[in-house]
LOMARDO-533465 format. One record per residue (C-alpha): residue number from 1; residue in one letter; x, y, z. Coordinates in pm, 1 decimal, decimal comma. Layout:
BEGIN
<NUM 'A' <X Y Z>>;
...
! end
This chain:
BEGIN
<1 'X' <-5266,7 -5387,6 3784,9>>;
<2 'X' <-5425,8 -5238,7 3497,2>>;
<3 'X' <-5790,4 -5136,0 3537,5>>;
<4 'X' <-5827,7 -5240,9 3160,4>>;
<5 'X' <-5996,6 -5575,7 3062,8>>;
<6 'X' <-5719,1 -5827,5 3095,5>>;
<7 'X' <-5667,4 -6176,5 2916,9>>;
<8 'X' <-5602,1 -6372,0 3245,3>>;
<9 'X' <-5736,8 -6738,0 3220,9>>;
<10 'X' <-5985,1 -6842,7 3500,0>>;
<11 'X' <-6183,2 -7163,1 3589,2>>;
<12 'X' <-6500,4 -6955,3 3562,5>>;
<13 'X' <-6422,4 -6776,5 3230,8>>;
<14 'X' <-6723,7 -6983,4 3065,2>>;
<15 'X' <-6939,4 -6857,6 3359,2>>;
<16 'X' <-6829,9 -6507,3 3338,8>>;
<17 'X' <-6890,5 -6517,0 2953,9>>;
<18 'X' <-7256,7 -6620,5 2997,6>>;
<19 'X' <-7293,0 -6365,7 3274,3>>;
<20 'X' <-7196,6 -6085,6 3044,3>>;
<21 'X' <-7433,1 -6210,8 2773,1>>;
<22 'X' <-7719,2 -6216,0 3014,1>>;
<23 'X' <-7633,9 -5883,1 3153,8>>;
<24 'X' <-7607,3 -5722,9 2815,2>>;
<25 'X' <-7932,8 -5902,5 2656,4>>;
<26 'X' <-8128,4 -5801,8 2990,7>>;
<27 'X' <-7983,5 -5437,5 2987,0>>;
<28 'X' <-8082,0 -5383,2 2621,1>>;
<29 'X' <-8431,4 -5542,5 2629,8>>;
<30 'X' <-8531,0 -5452,8 2998,1>>;
<31 'X' <-8555,7 -5104,4 2991,9>>;
<32 'X' <-8935,6 -5107,0 3035,8>>;
<33 'X' <-9134,7 -5145,5 3351,3>>;
<34 'X' <-9387,5 -5402,8 3192,3>>;
<35 'X' <-9340,9 -5741,4 3018,5>>;
<36 'X' <-9253,6 -5673,2 2651,5>>;
<37 'X' <-9276,5 -6050,8 2536,0>>;
<38 'X' <-8981,8 -6180,2 2325,3>>;
<39 'X' <-8713,7 -5958,7 2487,7>>;
<40 'X' <-8807,9 -6048,6 2849,7>>;
<41 'X' <-8856,7 -6425,6 2748,0>>;
<42 'X' <-8487,2 -6454,3 2603,4>>;
<43 'X' <-8339,6 -6305,3 2901,9>>;
<44 'X' <-8523,1 -6525,7 3141,4>>;
<45 'X' <-8459,3 -6840,4 2939,3>>;
<46 'X' <-8075,5 -6732,2 2933,5>>;
<47 'X' <-8084,0 -6684,4 3323,9>>;
<48 'X' <-8197,9 -7036,0 3394,1>>;
<49 'X' <-7856,6 -7207,6 3285,4>>;
<50 'X' <-7676,9 -6918,7 3429,3>>;
<51 'X' <-7848,1 -6933,6 3770,7>>;
<52 'X' <-7800,1 -7333,9 3788,7>>;
<53 'X' <-7408,5 -7273,6 3678,9>>;
<54 'X' <-7358,0 -7030,9 3939,6>>;
<55 'X' <-7537,5 -7206,8 4233,3>>;
<56 'X' <-7313,0 -7519,9 4126,0>>;
<57 'X' <-7003,1 -7301,1 4124,4>>;
<58 'X' <-7081,8 -7145,4 4467,0>>;
<59 'X' <-7110,8 -7495,3 4642,1>>;
<60 'X' <-6716,3 -7551,8 4588,9>>;
<61 'X' <-6637,5 -7201,4 4698,7>>;
<62 'X' <-6573,1 -7080,5 5080,0>>;
<63 'X' <-6838,6 -6854,7 5180,3>>;
<64 'X' <-6775,6 -6552,6 5435,5>>;
<65 'X' <-7062,6 -6471,9 5673,9>>;
<66 'X' <-7153,1 -6171,0 5490,0>>;
<67 'X' <-7175,6 -6357,3 5150,5>>;
<68 'X' <-7407,9 -6621,1 5307,3>>;
<69 'X' <-7626,8 -6329,1 5460,0>>;
<70 'X' <-7650,9 -6162,8 5125,2>>;
<71 'X' <-7743,9 -6496,5 4952,2>>;
<72 'X' <-8010,7 -6571,2 5197,3>>;
<73 'X' <-8171,9 -6217,4 5143,2>>;
<74 'X' <-8163,1 -6256,3 4786,0>>;
<75 'X' <-8324,1 -6620,0 4820,2>>;
<76 'X' <-8601,8 -6451,5 5034,6>>;
<77 'X' <-8676,2 -6195,8 4775,8>>;
<78 'X' <-8705,4 -6470,1 4517,5>>;
<79 'X' <-8919,4 -6687,1 4721,1>>;
<80 'X' <-9179,3 -6422,6 4825,6>>;
<81 'X' <-9383,8 -6402,8 4506,0>>;
<82 'X' <-9329,4 -6804,0 4461,0>>;
<83 'X' <-9494,7 -6851,9 4804,9>>;
<84 'X' <-9784,4 -6615,4 4703,1>>;
<85 'X' <-9878,1 -6854,2 4442,8>>;
<86 'X' <-9977,4 -7117,9 4704,8>>;
<87 'X' <-10312,8 -7117,8 4865,2>>;
<88 'X' <-10338,3 -6932,7 5167,4>>;
<89 'X' <-10509,8 -7105,1 5465,1>>;
<90 'X' <-10880,3 -7024,0 5504,0>>;
<91 'X' <-10804,4 -6895,2 5864,6>>;
<92 'X' <-10554,6 -6638,6 5737,1>>;
<93 'X' <-10774,7 -6548,8 5438,8>>;
<94 'X' <-11070,0 -6485,8 5651,1>>;
<95 'X' <-10890,2 -6287,5 5920,8>>;
<96 'X' <-10847,1 -6012,7 5686,8>>;
<97 'X' <-11158,0 -5770,6 5632,9>>;
<98 'X' <-11053,2 -5629,5 5283,1>>;
<99 'X' <-11012,2 -5956,8 5147,8>>;
<100 'X' <-11354,5 -6085,3 5277,9>>;
<101 'X' <-11523,0 -5753,6 5136,4>>;
<102 'X' <-11351,8 -5831,5 4795,5>>;
<103 'X' <-11465,0 -6183,3 4788,2>>;
<104 'X' <-11822,2 -6059,9 4888,6>>;
<105 'X' <-11837,8 -5799,3 4590,1>>;
<106 'X' <-11691,3 -6075,8 4350,4>>;
<107 'X' <-11939,2 -6333,3 4446,4>>;
<108 'X' <-12225,7 -6076,0 4414,2>>;
<109 'X' <-12119,6 -6061,3 4019,4>>;
<110 'X' <-12104,3 -6441,3 3984,6>>;
<111 'X' <-11699,4 -6421,6 3985,0>>;
<112 'X' <-11519,0 -6656,9 4199,3>>;
<113 'X' <-11191,0 -6568,7 4363,3>>;
<114 'X' <-10895,5 -6822,2 4397,6>>;
<115 'X' <-10790,6 -6883,8 4757,7>>;
<116 'X' <-10411,8 -6812,0 4673,2>>;
<117 'X' <-10212,2 -6573,1 4882,4>>;
<118 'X' <-10193,0 -6341,8 4562,7>>;
<119 'X' <-10514,0 -6187,1 4442,7>>;
<120 'X' <-10371,1 -6194,9 4103,0>>;
<121 'X' <-10186,0 -6518,8 4050,0>>;
<122 'X' <-10110,3 -6435,5 3685,9>>;
<123 'X' <-9920,8 -6129,8 3755,5>>;
<124 'X' <-9747,1 -6267,0 4029,3>>;
<125 'X' <-9617,1 -6549,7 3818,4>>;
<126 'X' <-9503,0 -6295,1 3575,9>>;
<127 'X' <-9328,0 -6092,1 3857,3>>;
<128 'X' <-9146,6 -6427,1 3988,0>>;
<129 'X' <-8995,3 -6480,3 3635,7>>;
<130 'X' <-8894,8 -6128,2 3611,4>>;
<131 'X' <-8673,8 -6170,8 3891,2>>;
<132 'X' <-8486,0 -6455,4 3709,3>>;
<133 'X' <-8211,4 -6241,8 3529,8>>;
<134 'X' <-8116,8 -6013,6 3819,8>>;
<135 'X' <-8127,9 -6322,9 4065,5>>;
<136 'X' <-7893,2 -6524,2 3824,4>>;
<137 'X' <-7656,8 -6214,9 3752,5>>;
<138 'X' <-7614,5 -6183,6 4141,5>>;
<139 'X' <-7518,4 -6544,4 4186,6>>;
<140 'X' <-7288,2 -6543,5 3894,2>>;
<141 'X' <-7095,0 -6232,2 4013,4>>;
<142 'X' <-7063,1 -6378,3 4347,7>>;
<143 'X' <-6920,4 -6705,8 4169,6>>;
<144 'X' <-6653,2 -6554,4 3923,8>>;
<145 'X' <-6325,2 -6459,6 4012,3>>;
<146 'X' <-6243,0 -6111,1 4142,8>>;
<147 'X' <-6063,1 -5989,5 3821,6>>;
<148 'X' <-6392,7 -6110,2 3632,1>>;
<149 'X' <-6588,1 -5891,3 3868,0>>;
<150 'X' <-6380,0 -5598,2 3751,0>>;
<151 'X' <-6467,3 -5665,6 3390,7>>;
<152 'X' <-6834,1 -5690,5 3458,6>>;
<153 'X' <-6782,3 -5327,0 3616,0>>;
<154 'X' <-6638,5 -5208,8 3291,3>>;
<155 'X' <-6915,6 -5372,7 3111,8>>;
<156 'X' <-7171,8 -5183,4 3292,9>>;
<157 'X' <-6980,1 -4863,2 3232,2>>;
<158 'X' <-6997,1 -4932,8 2853,2>>;
<159 'X' <-7367,7 -5021,0 2855,4>>;
<160 'X' <-7459,9 -4706,4 3045,0>>;
<161 'X' <-7252,4 -4492,7 2787,7>>;
<162 'X' <-7418,5 -4686,5 2501,8>>;
<163 'X' <-7748,2 -4584,9 2643,4>>;
<164 'X' <-7656,2 -4237,2 2684,2>>;
<165 'X' <-7548,0 -4204,9 2296,7>>;
<166 'X' <-7852,0 -4383,2 2215,0>>;
<167 'X' <-8043,0 -4149,1 2357,8>>;
<168 'X' <-7863,4 -3847,7 2209,7>>;
<169 'X' <-7930,4 -4016,3 1862,7>>;
<170 'X' <-8295,4 -4063,8 1943,0>>;
<171 'X' <-8342,6 -3706,1 1992,2>>;
<172 'X' <-8307,5 -3654,9 1617,0>>;
<173 'X' <-8510,5 -3937,9 1508,0>>;
<174 'X' <-8871,4 -3979,0 1449,9>>;
<175 'X' <-9117,4 -4158,1 1694,8>>;
<176 'X' <-9150,2 -4468,2 1482,2>>;
<177 'X' <-8753,8 -4498,9 1424,0>>;
<178 'X' <-8575,9 -4836,8 1469,4>>;
<179 'X' <-8386,2 -4659,7 1720,8>>;
<180 'X' <-8665,6 -4601,1 1952,7>>;
<181 'X' <-8726,0 -4923,5 2119,3>>;
<182 'X' <-9046,3 -4762,2 2278,2>>;
<183 'X' <-9225,5 -4638,2 1954,0>>;
<184 'X' <-9562,2 -4584,7 2162,8>>;
<185 'X' <-9364,6 -4282,4 2315,1>>;
<186 'X' <-9201,7 -3996,2 2141,3>>;
<187 'X' <-8803,7 -4021,4 2193,6>>;
<188 'X' <-8699,7 -3848,5 2496,1>>;
<189 'X' <-8341,0 -3921,7 2559,4>>;
<190 'X' <-8436,8 -4248,5 2724,1>>;
<191 'X' <-8181,6 -4468,9 2540,8>>;
<192 'X' <-8266,3 -4817,8 2612,9>>;
<193 'X' <-8501,5 -4691,7 2875,3>>;
<194 'X' <-8876,1 -4618,7 2839,2>>;
<195 'X' <-8846,5 -4359,5 3108,3>>;
<196 'X' <-8605,5 -4102,1 3099,1>>;
<197 'X' <-8608,9 -4098,8 3492,2>>;
<198 'X' <-8438,9 -4437,6 3455,6>>;
<199 'X' <-8171,7 -4328,7 3216,8>>;
<200 'X' <-8084,5 -4068,0 3489,6>>;
<201 'X' <-8048,2 -4350,3 3747,9>>;
<202 'X' <-7828,4 -4552,8 3530,7>>;
<203 'X' <-7609,6 -4263,1 3431,7>>;
<204 'X' <-7587,8 -4162,7 3794,0>>;
<205 'X' <-7471,6 -4491,5 3896,7>>;
<206 'X' <-7219,2 -4530,2 3620,0>>;
<207 'X' <-7060,2 -4174,1 3725,0>>;
<208 'X' <-7033,0 -4284,7 4057,2>>;
<209 'X' <-6851,6 -4592,1 3999,9>>;
<210 'X' <-6627,9 -4417,4 3729,3>>;
<211 'X' <-6533,3 -4151,4 3976,8>>;
<212 'X' <-6441,5 -4413,6 4247,5>>;
<213 'X' <-6206,4 -4587,8 3994,2>>;
<214 'X' <-6044,9 -4260,8 3909,2>>;
<215 'X' <-5955,2 -4183,6 4257,0>>;
<216 'X' <-5824,7 -4527,7 4317,1>>;
<217 'X' <-5428,8 -4571,1 4303,5>>;
<218 'X' <-5157,4 -4373,4 4253,9>>;
<219 'X' <-5184,1 -4153,9 3941,3>>;
<220 'X' <-4799,4 -4112,0 3910,1>>;
<221 'X' <-4751,6 -4478,1 3926,4>>;
<222 'X' <-5040,6 -4542,2 3662,3>>;
<223 'X' <-4863,9 -4297,1 3412,3>>;
<224 'X' <-4567,1 -4540,2 3376,5>>;
<225 'X' <-4799,8 -4798,8 3208,6>>;
<226 'X' <-4988,8 -4697,6 2877,6>>;
<227 'X' <-5262,9 -4931,8 2927,9>>;
<228 'X' <-5338,8 -4779,1 3276,5>>;
<229 'X' <-5314,8 -4421,4 3152,1>>;
<230 'X' <-5558,7 -4530,4 2879,4>>;
<231 'X' <-5798,0 -4653,5 3132,8>>;
<232 'X' <-5802,3 -4356,2 3341,8>>;
<233 'X' <-5871,9 -4160,8 3011,4>>;
<234 'X' <-6158,9 -4380,5 2954,7>>;
<235 'X' <-6273,8 -4342,0 3313,7>>;
<236 'X' <-6243,4 -3971,2 3299,2>>;
<237 'X' <-6452,8 -3974,1 2968,9>>;
<238 'X' <-6717,8 -4211,3 3128,1>>;
<239 'X' <-6748,1 -4005,1 3422,4>>;
<240 'X' <-6753,4 -3669,3 3230,3>>;
<241 'X' <-7020,1 -3773,8 2994,2>>;
<242 'X' <-7243,1 -3961,9 3214,3>>;
<243 'X' <-7235,1 -3652,2 3465,7>>;
<244 'X' <-7289,9 -3386,6 3186,3>>;
<245 'X' <-7581,9 -3576,7 3046,4>>;
<246 'X' <-7768,1 -3614,6 3353,0>>;
<247 'X' <-7961,7 -3265,3 3336,9>>;
<248 'X' <-8056,9 -3375,5 2952,4>>;
<249 'X' <-8299,8 -3673,7 3112,5>>;
<250 'X' <-8521,0 -3393,4 3271,8>>;
<251 'X' <-8514,8 -3626,7 3603,0>>;
<252 'X' <-8501,3 -3373,6 3888,2>>;
<253 'X' <-8452,0 -3675,0 4142,2>>;
<254 'X' <-8202,4 -3850,4 3933,3>>;
<255 'X' <-7971,8 -3530,7 3917,6>>;
<256 'X' <-8004,1 -3459,5 4285,8>>;
<257 'X' <-7931,1 -3820,3 4412,1>>;
<258 'X' <-7663,6 -3853,7 4130,9>>;
<259 'X' <-7491,6 -3524,1 4261,4>>;
<260 'X' <-7530,1 -3640,3 4632,7>>;
<261 'X' <-7367,1 -3962,1 4548,3>>;
<262 'X' <-7081,2 -3824,2 4361,3>>;
<263 'X' <-7023,7 -3594,6 4673,9>>;
<264 'X' <-6991,0 -3899,4 4886,6>>;
<265 'X' <-6751,7 -4084,1 4660,1>>;
<266 'X' <-6421,1 -3913,8 4817,5>>;
<267 'X' <-6553,0 -3982,2 5163,8>>;
<268 'X' <-6608,2 -4362,9 5096,9>>;
<269 'X' <-6265,0 -4379,6 4935,3>>;
<270 'X' <-6110,2 -4229,6 5215,5>>;
<271 'X' <-5981,2 -3892,9 5038,5>>;
<272 'X' <-6077,7 -3704,6 5343,9>>;
<273 'X' <-5898,9 -3891,4 5651,3>>;
<274 'X' <-5785,1 -3681,1 5925,5>>;
<275 'X' <-5417,0 -3730,9 5879,6>>;
<276 'X' <-5467,7 -3648,4 5499,6>>;
<277 'X' <-5643,1 -3335,2 5572,1>>;
<278 'X' <-5377,7 -3200,6 5798,8>>;
<279 'X' <-5117,4 -3280,3 5552,9>>;
<280 'X' <-5275,5 -3167,1 5236,9>>;
<281 'X' <-5426,2 -2819,2 5174,4>>;
<282 'X' <-5587,0 -2949,8 4836,4>>;
<283 'X' <-5762,2 -3223,5 5016,9>>;
<284 'X' <-5904,6 -2957,5 5271,6>>;
<285 'X' <-6047,0 -2738,8 4969,1>>;
<286 'X' <-6166,0 -3070,7 4822,7>>;
<287 'X' <-6354,4 -3129,7 5143,9>>;
<288 'X' <-6495,5 -2779,7 5170,8>>;
<289 'X' <-6626,4 -2792,0 4803,3>>;
<290 'X' <-6789,8 -3117,9 4848,9>>;
<291 'X' <-6971,2 -3009,9 5157,5>>;
<292 'X' <-7086,3 -2709,5 5000,3>>;
<293 'X' <-7189,8 -2915,0 4705,8>>;
<294 'X' <-7379,3 -3170,4 4935,3>>;
<295 'X' <-7535,2 -2881,4 5135,1>>;
<296 'X' <-7661,0 -2724,6 4801,6>>;
<297 'X' <-7807,5 -3057,4 4666,1>>;
<298 'X' <-7981,0 -3110,6 5007,8>>;
<299 'X' <-8147,5 -2771,0 4993,8>>;
<300 'X' <-8244,7 -2819,8 4621,7>>;
<301 'X' <-8378,9 -3144,5 4727,8>>;
<302 'X' <-8582,6 -3016,0 5005,9>>;
<303 'X' <-8727,3 -2739,9 4774,9>>;
<304 'X' <-8817,2 -3002,3 4491,3>>;
<305 'X' <-8982,9 -3219,6 4767,5>>;
<306 'X' <-9173,4 -2913,5 4898,8>>;
<307 'X' <-9315,6 -2827,7 4530,0>>;
<308 'X' <-9371,7 -3198,2 4458,0>>;
<309 'X' <-9580,5 -3237,2 4772,5>>;
<310 'X' <-9797,7 -2950,9 4697,5>>;
<311 'X' <-9822,9 -2959,9 4312,4>>;
<312 'X' <-9731,8 -3335,1 4229,7>>;
<313 'X' <-9920,3 -3672,1 4283,7>>;
<314 'X' <-9633,8 -3863,1 4410,8>>;
<315 'X' <-9692,9 -3811,1 4770,5>>;
<316 'X' <-10078,2 -3859,5 4782,6>>;
<317 'X' <-10036,1 -4174,3 4564,2>>;
<318 'X' <-9772,5 -4301,2 4803,6>>;
<319 'X' <-9990,5 -4229,7 5098,3>>;
<320 'X' <-10301,6 -4408,1 4919,7>>;
<321 'X' <-10073,1 -4690,5 4863,2>>;
<322 'X' <-9965,2 -4724,4 5213,1>>;
<323 'X' <-10344,0 -4693,6 5344,1>>;
<324 'X' <-10435,8 -4949,2 5095,9>>;
<325 'X' <-10142,1 -5195,1 5203,6>>;
<326 'X' <-10259,6 -5125,1 5554,3>>;
<327 'X' <-10610,7 -5296,1 5478,5>>;
<328 'X' <-10427,3 -5595,3 5323,8>>;
<329 'X' <-10173,1 -5624,8 5598,8>>;
<330 'X' <-9984,5 -5841,2 5704,3>>;
<331 'X' <-9971,8 -6075,2 5375,5>>;
<332 'X' <-10010,7 -5808,9 5118,4>>;
<333 'X' <-10219,5 -5836,7 4813,6>>;
<334 'X' <-9957,5 -6016,8 4593,0>>;
<335 'X' <-9677,8 -5892,0 4371,8>>;
<336 'X' <-9810,8 -5737,8 4069,6>>;
<337 'X' <-10146,2 -5671,4 4217,2>>;
<338 'X' <-10089,0 -5289,3 4231,1>>;
<339 'X' <-10246,0 -5193,1 3906,9>>;
<340 'X' <-10602,8 -5384,3 3913,0>>;
<341 'X' <-10635,8 -5342,8 4299,6>>;
<342 'X' <-10576,5 -4951,8 4292,8>>;
<343 'X' <-10792,3 -4924,4 3998,0>>;
<344 'X' <-11072,3 -5070,7 4197,6>>;
<345 'X' <-11012,6 -4942,6 4537,8>>;
<346 'X' <-10801,2 -4637,7 4523,2>>;
<347 'X' <-10918,7 -4295,2 4579,3>>;
<348 'X' <-11154,9 -4158,6 4309,4>>;
<349 'X' <-10973,4 -3804,3 4287,5>>;
<350 'X' <-10636,8 -3992,7 4188,1>>;
<351 'X' <-10801,5 -4190,0 3899,3>>;
<352 'X' <-10984,0 -3921,1 3719,3>>;
<353 'X' <-10727,4 -3812,5 3464,6>>;
<354 'X' <-10440,8 -4039,6 3506,9>>;
<355 'X' <-10350,9 -4404,8 3422,4>>;
<356 'X' <-10185,9 -4536,5 3769,1>>;
<357 'X' <-9927,9 -4787,6 3660,2>>;
<358 'X' <-9703,6 -4777,2 3979,9>>;
<359 'X' <-9721,0 -4622,2 4335,6>>;
<360 'X' <-9391,9 -4406,5 4240,7>>;
<361 'X' <-9286,9 -4509,2 4571,2>>;
<362 'X' <-9135,5 -4873,7 4582,2>>;
<363 'X' <-9143,0 -4906,5 4954,6>>;
<364 'X' <-9509,6 -4823,5 4971,1>>;
<365 'X' <-9590,8 -5054,5 4673,6>>;
<366 'X' <-9384,8 -5334,0 4855,0>>;
<367 'X' <-9580,3 -5274,3 5147,7>>;
<368 'X' <-9913,2 -5327,7 4955,0>>;
<369 'X' <-9815,0 -5613,4 4736,2>>;
<370 'X' <-9603,6 -5808,7 4980,4>>;
<371 'X' <-9665,7 -5686,9 5316,4>>;
<372 'X' <-9444,0 -5791,1 5626,6>>;
<373 'X' <-9233,2 -6037,2 5421,4>>;
<374 'X' <-9138,5 -5746,1 5188,4>>;
<375 'X' <-9038,5 -5546,3 5472,5>>;
<376 'X' <-8843,4 -5826,4 5635,1>>;
<377 'X' <-8640,7 -5851,4 5317,2>>;
<378 'X' <-8592,6 -5487,0 5290,1>>;
<379 'X' <-8452,7 -5484,3 5643,7>>;
<380 'X' <-8206,7 -5766,1 5545,1>>;
<381 'X' <-8087,9 -5551,9 5256,1>>;
<382 'X' <-8037,6 -5232,4 5469,1>>;
<383 'X' <-7838,1 -5465,8 5726,1>>;
<384 'X' <-7622,2 -5634,3 5452,1>>;
<385 'X' <-7570,0 -5262,1 5329,9>>;
<386 'X' <-7452,7 -5164,2 5649,2>>;
<387 'X' <-7199,9 -5431,5 5711,2>>;
<388 'X' <-7071,3 -5347,1 5353,8>>;
<389 'X' <-7010,4 -4996,9 5446,3>>;
<390 'X' <-6835,9 -5099,2 5753,5>>;
<391 'X' <-6610,1 -5321,5 5560,3>>;
<392 'X' <-6548,1 -5037,4 5300,2>>;
<393 'X' <-6446,7 -4781,5 5568,7>>;
<394 'X' <-6203,1 -5023,4 5724,6>>;
<395 'X' <-6007,9 -5091,4 5394,4>>;
<396 'X' <-5654,0 -5030,2 5461,3>>;
<397 'X' <-5601,2 -4876,2 5135,1>>;
<398 'X' <-5792,0 -4691,2 4858,2>>;
<399 'X' <-5704,8 -4898,6 4567,7>>;
<400 'X' <-5904,4 -5046,5 4317,9>>;
<401 'X' <-6092,3 -5307,3 4524,6>>;
<402 'X' <-6203,7 -5035,6 4762,7>>;
<403 'X' <-6318,9 -4821,9 4451,1>>;
<404 'X' <-6532,8 -5100,2 4305,4>>;
<405 'X' <-6694,0 -5185,9 4650,1>>;
<406 'X' <-6750,3 -4808,6 4756,5>>;
<407 'X' <-6884,7 -4697,1 4396,9>>;
<408 'X' <-7110,5 -5015,2 4382,0>>;
<409 'X' <-7242,3 -4956,7 4750,2>>;
<410 'X' <-7324,5 -4574,1 4648,9>>;
<411 'X' <-7479,6 -4701,5 4334,3>>;
<412 'X' <-7719,5 -4914,4 4502,3>>;
<413 'X' <-7786,2 -4609,5 4755,6>>;
<414 'X' <-7877,9 -4411,2 4471,4>>;
<415 'X' <-8103,8 -4668,5 4347,4>>;
<416 'X' <-8293,4 -4710,1 4687,1>>;
<417 'X' <-8314,7 -4343,9 4708,3>>;
<418 'X' <-8450,6 -4292,5 4365,0>>;
<419 'X' <-8727,4 -4571,9 4456,9>>;
<420 'X' <-8880,3 -4326,4 4702,7>>;
<421 'X' <-9005,4 -4120,3 4446,6>>;
<422 'X' <-8991,9 -4356,9 4124,1>>;
<423 'X' <-8978,4 -4714,6 4030,4>>;
<424 'X' <-8637,0 -4778,9 3876,5>>;
<425 'X' <-8589,9 -5121,7 3991,7>>;
<426 'X' <-8934,8 -5223,4 3844,5>>;
<427 'X' <-8723,9 -5249,3 3508,0>>;
<428 'X' <-8534,1 -5560,3 3468,0>>;
<429 'X' <-8250,7 -5362,6 3326,1>>;
<430 'X' <-8196,6 -5166,4 3646,5>>;
<431 'X' <-8262,1 -5486,1 3865,3>>;
<432 'X' <-7984,4 -5670,4 3688,3>>;
<433 'X' <-7756,9 -5351,0 3762,1>>;
<434 'X' <-7850,5 -5360,1 4123,0>>;
<435 'X' <-7766,4 -5728,1 4133,1>>;
<436 'X' <-7411,6 -5679,9 3981,8>>;
<437 'X' <-7343,9 -5369,2 4212,1>>;
<438 'X' <-7444,9 -5569,8 4511,8>>;
<439 'X' <-7223,1 -5879,3 4424,7>>;
<440 'X' <-6919,9 -5632,3 4364,4>>;
<441 'X' <-6989,1 -5445,0 4692,8>>;
<442 'X' <-7011,0 -5776,0 4894,1>>;
<443 'X' <-6714,7 -5959,5 4720,6>>;
<444 'X' <-6375,8 -5831,1 4679,6>>;
<445 'X' <-6227,7 -5736,2 4311,8>>;
<446 'X' <-5897,7 -5671,6 4165,2>>;
! end
């Protein structure tokens, strides 16, 4: 079957079109990590009917145990900020010394403090609304037909290439150009993203998915169909462009995690199975080159981590965030509370010269903002990823279904790995990419 988008009719065609619209709007307007007003509002409003339609469609579909578990974890992630808007029982509130100290300090200043779980309810409400596009994309991608999930993968690759080309054009434009969606900063190959590091993450995920699709199927059979051949050329161009453009972003972590992810694509696709290694010298050479690349990538990563631990602020910032999270454990201070809380209680030496907008370590920030519930959600995500990996490795063939599942799984791993040193999924664009990849990894596509 052709990897290109086909015109096959489907009962979920309308849902798939609305899904594509929400994905495109969110990707184009959600490249920043802060609320940008109209763009975010439009994406969130469009997400509401998509979410309702998706849930209604899923009610009529048989769901495997894996899909049910993934849906439960997605609901848990969405529910956490909503619950944080509710009042916390007095007994639980007063069981935390940090909350009591904050309440005492504010009372001395004549300021009252709400008894909600979140210390900053307005920020938590915005965070809950920011989850809507990604949540709706995840449910919709589960509900549509398998071949429509393949179309969505192609749409993601197209959007990543668009962001790449936009970044190249931006390099020659003035700061106040209409092509720079963030005129408060000089253009820096960010594309639709405010932070070039997030552009690197998107390109790495796209390169991984394109390579997985290139390794799928039998090339000699594909050559007999002109549409399949055109599809392979498009995939090759997407893979080459995204891979070669990675260093232009200036993101060390994005490049390193991208290289490691690309090295793991042949393994996930079953290219290096023992029987194939015994029968093919090219497979053995390919495995040797992949191992050398992986070892080099790990070595460079360790050197980078060593330099950053000494000269950078990421690790001290993450450690300070974890310590602050321990003070507000086990419930956390509220999603979105990081900036005001860290500005008030963070180490003074970290606040002297920099504006701290994120912990640059998602796991530390999740611990501070949502405590044990966030860690339970993270454990659930890792459990689902483990089950998906088991399913991928047990595929009987290395066709397109396996390629989409493997590429999507590795893309999520890159996003989670980059979250150790950055905050890619604080952007609505990459949140929706993660949601789409999760659905593609969980459900078969063709």
